[in-house]
C-alpha angles and dihedrals in degrees: 000000000000092000092053092047092048093051092046093049090046091051090048090051092051091048091050091052090051089051089052091049093050091044093053091048090049092050092048093049093044092049092052090050089047091052090051092049093049091052098040097035097197115200094230091067091063090047091051091048092056104274115219115096093349112121135184092265090058092047090050093049094047094047093048090051088051092051090048093051091048091050091051090053089046090051090052089051090052090052091050091048092051091048092049091047092051091046091050091051090049091052090048092053092046092055 
């Protein structure tokens, strides 16, 4: 039982670290696209965001809030990955 648990926790830890890696790459790519959009300010972005009374200040505020929320979720995933890694190491030492 302990061997199965150890391998399952280890696999979950590795999967969590891959999720963190992909999430960091996604944030980096998204931030570069966001920087380009804030400097170029193409009209189609406002149309895709709903148009109307929406301005570039609103788009900037909404996108920064989205990045912030994603980073909070990514931080929680890092904490879970660290906890799973430490738990896996503890199970390995106990065996």
